[in-house]
Residue frames as qw, qx, qy, qz and C-alpha x, y, z in Angstrom:
[[0.520, 0.407, 0.750, 0.031, 110.45, 61.69, 109.06],
 [0.165, 0.014, 0.441, 0.882, 110.38, 63.17, 105.52],
 [0.361, 0.393, 0.303, -0.790, 107.50, 65.45, 104.68],
 [0.684, 0.469, -0.198, -0.523, 107.10, 64.02, 101.20],
 [0.819, -0.042, 0.563, 0.107, 107.40, 60.62, 99.57],
 [0.292, -0.221, 0.626, 0.689, 109.22, 60.00, 96.26],
 [0.189, 0.506, 0.770, 0.340, 105.88, 59.63, 94.47],
 [0.057, -0.898, -0.371, 0.228, 104.50, 62.83, 95.95],
 [0.307, -0.619, 0.291, 0.661, 107.77, 64.57, 95.09],
 [0.282, 0.064, 0.721, 0.629, 107.53, 63.45, 91.47],
 [0.096, 0.721, 0.674, 0.131, 103.90, 64.57, 91.30],
 [0.151, -0.877, -0.135, 0.435, 104.80, 68.04, 92.59],
 [0.311, -0.402, 0.493, 0.706, 107.64, 68.33, 90.10],
 [0.232, 0.352, 0.769, 0.481, 105.29, 67.41, 87.26],
 [0.010, -0.857, -0.510, 0.077, 102.71, 69.94, 88.45],
 [0.256, -0.751, 0.111, 0.598, 105.38, 72.65, 88.74],
 [0.306, -0.135, 0.643, 0.689, 106.62, 71.92, 85.21],
 [0.155, 0.580, 0.739, 0.305, 103.09, 72.00, 83.80],
 [0.100, -0.908, -0.334, 0.234, 102.22, 75.28, 85.51],
 [0.355, -0.545, 0.298, 0.699, 105.54, 76.77, 84.43],
 [0.218, 0.129, 0.698, 0.670, 104.47, 76.19, 80.82],
 [0.005, -0.674, -0.720, -0.161, 100.83, 77.15, 81.34],
 [0.214, -0.731, -0.320, 0.563, 101.20, 80.47, 83.19],
 [0.123, -0.325, 0.323, 0.880, 102.69, 82.52, 80.31],
 [0.037, -0.306, -0.779, -0.546, 99.87, 81.29, 78.06],
 [0.194, -0.712, -0.662, 0.131, 97.24, 82.31, 80.60],
 [0.201, -0.654, -0.090, 0.724, 98.78, 85.76, 81.16],
 [0.109, -0.096, 0.565, 0.812, 99.04, 86.16, 77.39],
 [0.091, -0.508, -0.790, -0.332, 95.37, 85.26, 76.96],
 [0.218, -0.758, -0.470, 0.397, 94.39, 87.72, 79.72],
 [0.198, -0.445, 0.195, 0.851, 96.44, 90.46, 78.04],
 [0.013, 0.167, 0.705, 0.689, 94.65, 89.79, 74.75],
 [0.162, -0.658, -0.735, -0.036, 91.25, 89.88, 76.47],
 [0.214, -0.728, -0.232, 0.609, 92.06, 93.24, 78.08],
 [0.164, -0.244, 0.442, 0.848, 93.38, 94.51, 74.73],
 [0.022, -0.426, -0.780, -0.457, 90.12, 93.51, 73.01],
 [0.197, -0.777, -0.546, 0.242, 88.21, 95.42, 75.68],
 [0.251, -0.584, 0.047, 0.771, 90.48, 98.48, 75.24],
 [0.077, -0.175, 0.547, 0.815, 90.35, 98.66, 71.45],
 [0.210, -0.301, -0.755, -0.543, 86.81, 97.41, 70.82],
 [0.296, -0.169, 0.355, -0.870, 85.11, 98.43, 74.09],
 [0.659, -0.168, -0.628, -0.379, 83.27, 95.13, 74.55],
 [0.563, -0.527, 0.348, -0.533, 81.77, 94.46, 77.99],
 [0.992, -0.087, -0.015, -0.085, 81.95, 90.62, 77.62],
 [0.696, 0.448, -0.364, 0.427, 85.67, 90.91, 76.91],
 [0.105, -0.623, 0.440, -0.638, 86.18, 92.85, 80.15],
 [0.816, -0.352, 0.230, -0.396, 84.30, 90.20, 82.16],
 [0.970, 0.162, -0.141, 0.114, 86.26, 87.39, 80.54],
 [0.434, 0.599, -0.421, 0.525, 89.53, 89.21, 81.16],
 [0.376, -0.586, 0.424, -0.578, 88.77, 89.68, 84.85],
 [0.941, -0.186, 0.157, -0.236, 87.72, 86.05, 85.35],
 [0.871, 0.358, -0.226, 0.247, 90.72, 84.75, 83.41],
 [0.202, 0.642, -0.473, 0.569, 93.08, 86.89, 85.45],
 [0.636, -0.489, 0.350, -0.485, 91.51, 85.62, 88.68],
 [0.999, 0.018, 0.032, -0.034, 91.99, 81.99, 87.60],
 [0.665, 0.539, -0.319, 0.405, 95.56, 82.73, 86.52],
 [0.153, -0.675, 0.457, -0.559, 96.36, 84.32, 89.89],
 [0.847, -0.331, 0.270, -0.316, 95.00, 81.25, 91.72],
 [0.963, 0.213, -0.051, 0.157, 97.09, 78.87, 89.59],
 [0.405, 0.674, -0.367, 0.497, 100.14, 81.11, 89.95],
 [0.448, -0.624, 0.427, -0.477, 99.78, 81.09, 93.74],
 [0.974, -0.109, 0.170, -0.106, 99.55, 77.28, 93.61],
 [0.778, 0.506, -0.204, 0.311, 102.68, 77.18, 91.45],
 [0.115, 0.689, -0.463, 0.546, 104.71, 79.29, 93.88],
 [0.714, -0.463, 0.339, -0.401, 103.36, 77.29, 96.83],
 [0.995, 0.089, 0.029, 0.039, 104.46, 74.03, 95.23],
 [0.584, 0.591, -0.330, 0.448, 107.91, 75.45, 94.45],
 [0.256, -0.695, 0.421, -0.523, 108.24, 76.62, 98.04],
 [0.873, -0.296, 0.307, -0.236, 107.43, 73.17, 99.43],
 [0.941, 0.309, -0.036, 0.133, 109.47, 71.32, 96.81],
 [0.600, 0.501, -0.263, 0.565, 112.65, 73.39, 97.08],
 [0.610, -0.547, -0.426, 0.385, 112.23, 74.43, 100.74],
 [0.260, -0.313, -0.078, 0.910, 112.54, 78.18, 100.26],
 [0.346, 0.771, 0.323, -0.426, 110.42, 81.06, 99.10],
 [0.714, 0.430, 0.375, 0.407, 110.85, 81.64, 95.35],
 [0.078, 0.994, -0.072, -0.007, 113.27, 84.58, 95.53],
 [0.752, -0.438, 0.336, 0.359, 116.63, 82.79, 95.30],
 [0.482, 0.013, 0.503, 0.717, 117.42, 83.82, 91.72],
 [0.135, 0.247, -0.164, -0.945, 116.53, 86.57, 89.27],
 [0.363, -0.109, -0.711, -0.593, 114.09, 84.30, 87.44],
 [0.304, -0.453, -0.805, 0.233, 112.36, 83.27, 90.67],
 [0.044, -0.414, -0.267, 0.869, 112.03, 86.96, 91.53],
 [0.206, 0.072, -0.459, -0.861, 110.44, 87.61, 88.11],
 [0.370, -0.333, -0.812, -0.303, 107.70, 85.01, 88.58],
 [0.276, -0.501, -0.636, 0.518, 106.99, 86.30, 92.11],
 [0.013, 0.324, -0.004, -0.946, 106.81, 89.87, 90.81],
 [0.248, -0.128, -0.671, -0.686, 104.46, 88.78, 88.01],
 [0.355, -0.496, -0.792, 0.024, 102.05, 87.33, 90.59],
 [0.226, -0.492, -0.396, 0.742, 102.34, 90.36, 92.87],
 [0.062, 0.142, -0.289, -0.945, 101.69, 92.69, 89.93],
 [0.324, -0.300, -0.748, -0.496, 98.58, 90.74, 88.94],
 [0.356, -0.525, -0.710, 0.307, 97.29, 90.71, 92.54],
 [0.142, -0.412, -0.187, 0.880, 97.83, 94.45, 93.01],
 [0.156, 0.002, -0.465, -0.872, 96.22, 95.28, 89.67],
 [0.355, -0.401, -0.791, -0.296, 93.17, 93.09, 90.30],
 [0.293, -0.517, -0.577, 0.560, 92.78, 94.64, 93.76],
 [0.008, -0.319, 0.041, 0.947, 92.81, 98.14, 92.26],
 [0.236, -0.121, -0.661, -0.702, 90.44, 97.11, 89.46],
 [0.355, -0.487, -0.798, -0.026, 87.91, 95.61, 91.87],
 [0.237, -0.502, -0.428, 0.714, 88.12, 98.63, 94.19],
 [0.059, 0.421, -0.109, -0.899, 87.57, 101.14, 91.38],
 [0.647, 0.520, 0.519, -0.204, 85.71, 99.25, 88.66],
 [0.313, 0.804, -0.330, -0.384, 88.15, 100.61, 86.05],
 [0.876, 0.012, 0.463, 0.136, 89.13, 97.90, 83.53],
 [0.609, 0.792, 0.007, 0.040, 90.46, 99.90, 80.57],
 [0.001, -0.840, 0.541, -0.053, 94.00, 100.00, 81.99],
 [0.891, -0.231, 0.386, -0.058, 94.32, 96.23, 82.33],
 [0.839, 0.510, -0.019, 0.190, 96.14, 95.78, 79.03],
 [0.232, 0.822, -0.380, 0.356, 98.99, 98.01, 80.19],
 [0.475, -0.596, 0.565, -0.317, 99.52, 96.19, 83.50],
 [0.918, -0.037, 0.376, -0.121, 98.84, 92.55, 82.61],
 [0.729, 0.640, -0.214, 0.114, 101.23, 92.80, 79.64],
 [0.011, 0.711, -0.628, 0.316, 104.03, 93.22, 82.19],
 [0.750, -0.259, 0.536, -0.289, 102.80, 90.11, 84.05],
 [0.920, 0.378, 0.093, -0.039, 102.97, 88.16, 80.80],
 [0.473, 0.752, -0.402, 0.220, 106.47, 89.46, 79.99],
 [0.268, -0.624, 0.651, -0.340, 107.91, 88.72, 83.43],
 [0.822, -0.109, 0.505, -0.239, 106.37, 85.24, 83.61],
 [0.853, 0.518, -0.057, -0.019, 107.39, 84.36, 80.04],
 [0.301, 0.725, -0.559, 0.266, 111.03, 85.22, 80.77],
 [0.479, -0.455, 0.653, -0.371, 110.91, 83.36, 84.08],
 [0.911, 0.111, 0.327, -0.224, 109.32, 80.25, 82.55],
 [0.743, 0.626, -0.233, 0.042, 111.87, 80.22, 79.74],
 [0.404, 0.612, -0.551, 0.398, 114.97, 80.41, 81.93],
 [0.572, -0.565, 0.396, -0.445, 114.04, 79.26, 85.44],
 [0.638, 0.205, -0.739, 0.064, 115.96, 76.19, 86.59],
 [0.775, -0.528, -0.347, 0.021, 115.90, 74.18, 89.80],
 [0.146, -0.896, 0.333, -0.253, 117.85, 76.03, 92.52],
 [0.734, 0.224, -0.569, 0.297, 121.13, 74.52, 93.65],
 [0.433, -0.146, -0.565, 0.687, 121.78, 76.44, 96.89],
 [0.246, -0.786, -0.249, -0.509, 119.89, 78.73, 99.21],
 [0.183, 0.394, -0.585, 0.685, 121.60, 80.36, 102.24],
 [0.398, -0.374, -0.812, 0.205, 120.34, 78.87, 105.50],
 [0.098, -0.258, -0.373, 0.886, 119.97, 82.32, 107.08],
 [0.313, 0.057, -0.264, -0.911, 117.24, 83.14, 104.55],
 [0.366, -0.253, -0.869, -0.215, 114.99, 80.25, 105.55],
 [0.010, -0.213, -0.608, 0.765, 113.59, 82.26, 108.46],
 [0.099, 0.676, 0.725, 0.086, 109.78, 82.78, 108.35],
 [0.088, -0.827, -0.154, 0.534, 110.40, 86.45, 109.18],
 [0.184, -0.365, 0.538, 0.737, 112.61, 86.74, 106.11],
 [0.163, 0.358, 0.839, 0.377, 109.83, 85.20, 104.03],
 [0.003, 0.834, 0.522, -0.181, 107.29, 87.74, 105.29],
 [0.209, -0.705, 0.136, 0.664, 109.81, 90.57, 104.85],
 [0.193, -0.185, 0.663, 0.700, 110.62, 89.73, 101.25],
 [0.119, 0.521, 0.803, 0.266, 107.03, 89.06, 100.20],
 [0.053, -0.864, -0.351, 0.358, 105.94, 92.38, 101.70],
 [0.212, -0.569, 0.340, 0.718, 108.83, 94.07, 99.85],
 [0.199, 0.121, 0.785, 0.575, 107.82, 92.50, 96.52],
 [0.040, 0.721, 0.689, 0.059, 104.17, 93.51, 96.99],
 [0.151, -0.823, -0.136, 0.531, 105.20, 97.04, 98.00],
 [0.215, -0.380, 0.511, 0.741, 107.55, 97.52, 95.06],
 [0.161, 0.330, 0.824, 0.432, 104.90, 96.12, 92.73],
 [0.004, 0.820, 0.544, -0.176, 102.22, 98.46, 94.05],
 [0.152, -0.726, 0.133, 0.657, 104.58, 101.40, 93.50],
 [0.217, -0.095, 0.716, 0.657, 105.20, 100.17, 89.94],
 [0.104, 0.607, 0.765, 0.190, 101.44, 100.03, 89.31],
 [0.099, -0.852, -0.264, 0.440, 101.14, 103.54, 90.73],
 [0.216, -0.499, 0.413, 0.731, 103.88, 104.69, 88.35],
 [0.205, 0.238, 0.801, 0.510, 102.12, 103.14, 85.34],
 [0.019, 0.801, 0.598, -0.024, 98.91, 104.97, 86.23],
 [0.205, -0.775, 0.006, 0.598, 100.95, 108.14, 86.71],
 [0.235, -0.215, 0.611, 0.725, 102.48, 107.81, 83.25],
 [0.117, 0.511, 0.785, 0.331, 99.02, 107.18, 81.75],
 [0.093, -0.850, -0.378, 0.356, 97.81, 110.32, 83.55],
 [0.189, -0.626, 0.276, 0.704, 100.60, 112.39, 82.00],
 [0.229, 0.085, 0.775, 0.583, 99.97, 110.82, 78.58],
 [0.060, 0.704, 0.697, 0.126, 96.28, 111.69, 78.67],
 [0.162, -0.827, -0.159, 0.514, 97.05, 115.17, 80.01],
 [0.234, -0.372, 0.498, 0.748, 99.41, 115.72, 77.06],
 [0.160, 0.351, 0.805, 0.451, 96.77, 114.51, 74.59],
 [0.033, -0.825, -0.547, 0.136, 94.18, 116.88, 76.05],
 [0.209, -0.721, 0.087, 0.656, 96.56, 119.85, 75.95],
 [0.152, -0.211, 0.656, 0.709, 97.24, 119.08, 72.29],
 [0.606, 0.320, 0.128, -0.718, 93.46, 118.80, 71.63],
 [0.371, 0.211, -0.844, -0.324, 93.85, 115.25, 70.36],
 [0.666, -0.094, 0.418, -0.611, 90.80, 113.10, 71.06],
 [0.550, 0.286, -0.733, -0.279, 91.81, 109.73, 69.66],
 [0.785, -0.214, -0.571, -0.109, 91.63, 106.28, 71.19],
 [0.402, 0.029, -0.603, 0.689, 93.74, 107.26, 74.22],
 [0.248, -0.120, 0.205, -0.939, 91.18, 109.92, 75.11],
 [0.693, -0.132, -0.348, -0.617, 88.22, 107.65, 74.31],
 [0.807, -0.110, -0.580, -0.003, 89.39, 104.61, 76.27],
 [0.404, 0.068, -0.607, 0.681, 91.39, 105.84, 79.24],
 [0.289, -0.735, -0.580, 0.201, 89.52, 106.96, 82.35],
 [0.045, 0.951, 0.053, 0.300, 89.36, 110.71, 83.10],
 [0.360, 0.567, -0.479, 0.565, 92.39, 112.42, 84.60],
 [0.442, -0.531, 0.403, -0.600, 90.95, 112.51, 88.10],
 [0.972, -0.114, 0.040, -0.201, 90.28, 108.76, 87.98],
 [0.798, 0.370, -0.330, 0.342, 93.83, 107.99, 86.81],
 [0.042, 0.609, -0.469, 0.639, 95.20, 110.20, 89.58],
 [0.721, -0.401, 0.284, -0.489, 93.05, 108.34, 92.12],
 [0.986, 0.098, -0.135, 0.012, 94.21, 104.97, 90.78],
 [0.549, 0.513, -0.432, 0.498, 97.84, 106.04, 91.05],
 [0.209, -0.559, 0.455, -0.661, 97.40, 107.30, 94.59],
 [0.883, -0.265, 0.127, -0.366, 95.46, 104.21, 95.76],
 [0.918, 0.213, -0.259, 0.213, 98.21, 101.96, 94.45],
 [0.292, 0.564, -0.451, 0.626, 100.77, 104.20, 96.19],
 [0.576, -0.509, 0.301, -0.565, 98.83, 103.88, 99.47],
 [0.993, -0.076, -0.018, -0.088, 98.97, 100.09, 99.15],
 [0.723, 0.432, -0.333, 0.425, 102.67, 100.28, 98.32],
 [0.036, -0.625, 0.432, -0.648, 103.41, 102.49, 101.33],
 [0.804, -0.394, 0.192, -0.402, 101.51, 100.10, 103.61],
 [0.984, 0.076, -0.088, 0.135, 103.56, 97.13, 102.37],
 [0.484, 0.573, -0.361, 0.555, 106.80, 99.15, 102.53],
 [0.388, -0.627, 0.361, -0.571, 106.04, 100.03, 106.16],
 [0.951, -0.212, 0.134, -0.180, 105.46, 96.33, 106.87],
 [0.834, 0.393, -0.232, 0.311, 108.69, 95.48, 105.03],
 [0.169, 0.653, -0.429, 0.601, 110.72, 97.90, 107.14],
 [0.616, -0.520, 0.320, -0.498, 109.12, 96.79, 110.41],
 [0.994, -0.065, 0.075, -0.046, 109.53, 93.03, 109.81],
 [0.721, 0.506, -0.265, 0.393, 112.99, 93.53, 108.33],
 [0.070, -0.713, 0.428, -0.551, 114.10, 95.49, 111.39],
 [0.802, -0.400, 0.311, -0.316, 112.96, 92.72, 113.75],
 [0.978, 0.168, 0.022, 0.119, 114.65, 90.02, 111.64],
 [0.548, 0.637, -0.284, 0.462, 117.86, 91.98, 110.99],
 [0.344, -0.742, 0.378, -0.434, 118.23, 92.85, 114.69],
 [0.911, -0.273, 0.295, -0.093, 118.57, 89.11, 115.34],
 [0.903, 0.257, 0.174, 0.296, 120.93, 88.36, 112.45],
 [0.534, 0.437, 0.025, 0.723, 122.81, 91.60, 111.71],
 [0.360, -0.763, -0.306, 0.441, 123.31, 93.91, 114.74],
 [0.213, -0.519, 0.193, 0.805, 123.92, 97.48, 113.64],
 [0.392, 0.431, 0.708, 0.399, 121.71, 97.06, 110.56],
 [0.082, 0.899, 0.372, -0.216, 120.28, 100.58, 111.04],
 [0.134, -0.751, 0.324, 0.560, 123.48, 102.02, 109.55],
 [0.571, 0.137, 0.712, 0.385, 123.19, 99.86, 106.42],
 [0.028, 0.236, -0.314, -0.919, 123.11, 102.00, 103.21],
 [0.207, -0.270, -0.789, -0.512, 120.22, 100.09, 101.68],
 [0.249, -0.592, -0.713, 0.281, 118.17, 100.47, 104.84],
 [0.115, -0.523, -0.137, 0.833, 118.81, 104.23, 104.89],
 [0.083, 0.080, -0.541, -0.833, 117.95, 104.58, 101.19],
 [0.232, -0.419, -0.831, -0.283, 114.68, 102.68, 101.58],
 [0.186, -0.614, -0.527, 0.558, 113.78, 104.97, 104.48],
 [0.006, -0.337, 0.197, 0.921, 114.26, 107.89, 102.08],
 [0.195, -0.184, -0.759, -0.593, 111.85, 106.24, 99.62],
 [0.251, -0.549, -0.779, 0.171, 109.35, 105.76, 102.45],
 [0.132, -0.543, -0.255, 0.789, 109.61, 109.46, 103.36],
 [0.080, 0.149, -0.439, -0.882, 109.08, 110.63, 99.76],
 [0.277, -0.341, -0.803, -0.402, 105.98, 108.48, 99.26],
 [0.263, -0.574, -0.651, 0.421, 104.69, 109.49, 102.68],
 [0.061, -0.412, -0.018, 0.909, 105.17, 113.14, 101.71],
 [0.153, -0.059, -0.637, -0.754, 103.38, 112.62, 98.39],
 [0.321, -0.485, -0.799, -0.153, 100.36, 111.06, 100.08],
 [0.260, -0.551, -0.469, 0.639, 100.39, 113.60, 102.89],
 [0.005, -0.237, 0.202, 0.950, 100.44, 116.48, 100.42],
 [0.253, -0.222, -0.715, -0.613, 97.49, 114.93, 98.61],
 [0.418, -0.522, -0.741, -0.051, 95.26, 114.00, 101.54],
 [0.372, -0.596, -0.423, 0.572, 96.09, 116.77, 104.00],
 [0.105, -0.537, 0.068, 0.834, 96.98, 119.77, 101.86],
 [0.586, 0.649, 0.327, -0.359, 94.93, 119.03, 98.76],
 [0.034, 0.545, -0.653, -0.525, 97.76, 118.48, 96.31],
 [0.759, 0.276, 0.576, -0.121, 96.26, 116.54, 93.42],
 [0.654, 0.751, 0.007, -0.090, 96.63, 116.00, 89.71],
 [0.702, 0.578, -0.292, 0.296, 100.05, 116.52, 88.20],
 [0.097, -0.738, 0.508, -0.432, 101.79, 117.75, 91.36],
 [0.769, -0.336, 0.473, -0.269, 100.91, 114.60, 93.32],
 [0.944, 0.325, 0.050, 0.038, 101.76, 112.41, 90.31],
 [0.453, 0.735, -0.391, 0.319, 105.18, 114.03, 89.93],
 [0.338, -0.624, 0.591, -0.383, 106.04, 113.50, 93.60],
 [0.908, -0.069, 0.361, -0.200, 104.86, 109.88, 93.37],
 [0.841, 0.510, -0.099, 0.148, 106.96, 109.30, 90.24],
 [0.107, 0.769, -0.525, 0.348, 109.93, 110.84, 92.06],
 [0.664, -0.417, 0.543, -0.300, 109.45, 108.23, 94.78],
 [0.955, 0.219, 0.197, -0.029, 109.41, 105.44, 92.19],
 [0.574, 0.716, -0.305, 0.255, 112.57, 106.81, 90.53],
 [0.211, -0.692, 0.587, -0.364, 114.27, 106.91, 93.94],
 [0.868, -0.179, 0.410, -0.216, 113.17, 103.34, 94.62],
 [0.892, 0.432, -0.004, 0.135, 114.76, 102.15, 91.35],
 [0.297, 0.790, -0.404, 0.353, 117.87, 104.23, 92.00],
 [0.478, -0.610, 0.547, -0.316, 118.36, 102.91, 95.52],
 [0.959, 0.016, 0.277, -0.060, 118.06, 99.33, 94.28],
 [0.751, 0.587, -0.126, 0.275, 120.72, 99.94, 91.61],
 [0.040, 0.801, -0.437, 0.407, 123.02, 101.92, 93.92],
 [0.688, -0.482, 0.467, -0.274, 122.80, 99.39, 96.74],
 [0.966, 0.138, 0.213, 0.040, 123.47, 96.48, 94.38],
 [0.727, 0.591, -0.053, 0.345, 126.28, 98.01, 92.31],
 [0.306, 0.674, -0.299, 0.602, 128.21, 100.39, 94.56],
 [0.382, -0.611, 0.393, -0.572, 127.38, 100.06, 98.25],
 [0.322, 0.091, -0.921, 0.200, 128.29, 97.25, 100.61],
 [0.610, -0.284, 0.092, -0.734, 125.16, 95.96, 102.32],
 [0.356, -0.155, 0.886, -0.255, 124.16, 92.97, 104.43],
 [0.747, 0.390, 0.233, -0.485, 121.46, 92.44, 101.78],
 [0.497, 0.562, -0.608, -0.257, 124.07, 90.87, 99.50],
 [0.791, -0.276, 0.470, -0.277, 123.26, 87.25, 100.37],
 [0.869, 0.422, -0.215, -0.144, 124.45, 85.45, 97.25]]
């Protein structure tokens, strides 16, 4: 018995199309609200930005849920589906960090990426034609969503790390302009970067664990896969960065540099695995 009727199907398609148009506008409005707060330091703008981002996240989650039901796969089958999923993950991770720390002045820098990713996705995303049957496993869905959230948290950590280095450079040069006036102190930026890295490491650990269980069923011998080995290296670098910070008191620039090294390795392993190494992750 079909799960949906033709009328329900048409209604979902209409809702998906509407949300596809609406989401870039909402992320754009949230970016503007955070920008107003950054440049004019207005408390109402910060409150509006946070509420607007919360509403946008809820609608974005609904959008991805509808696409999942409508097309019978998690929205990671194409580059443009990945972009919209990353946009949501980035917004969720940022809002989590903002609520945990109360720091809102960095929102413009993060939410602008959400807007960019969603705008590109909305402009070019088409209905999927094929999706490999092996990827319909619920374990694969959990694995890939954990991977997206982990990578996104590491990206947020990297943005905070870059802002830390930018502010550090401004202070060394004795420049006390708007960057100095609006960004949080160095120790706060370092804490934001490390908290995002902790979240990323937690999701990466979950990604590896779930992926190992799933791959053991589908791809025996997966533990020798180049991509799997490279992602273990990324896990070790981030684990070392956090261990050096929490156990041996490494903080400030040293911890930021190690964290940024982990992010660079993560980007490098993705490029290397895709372009040069044969991996069972090549599902297309």
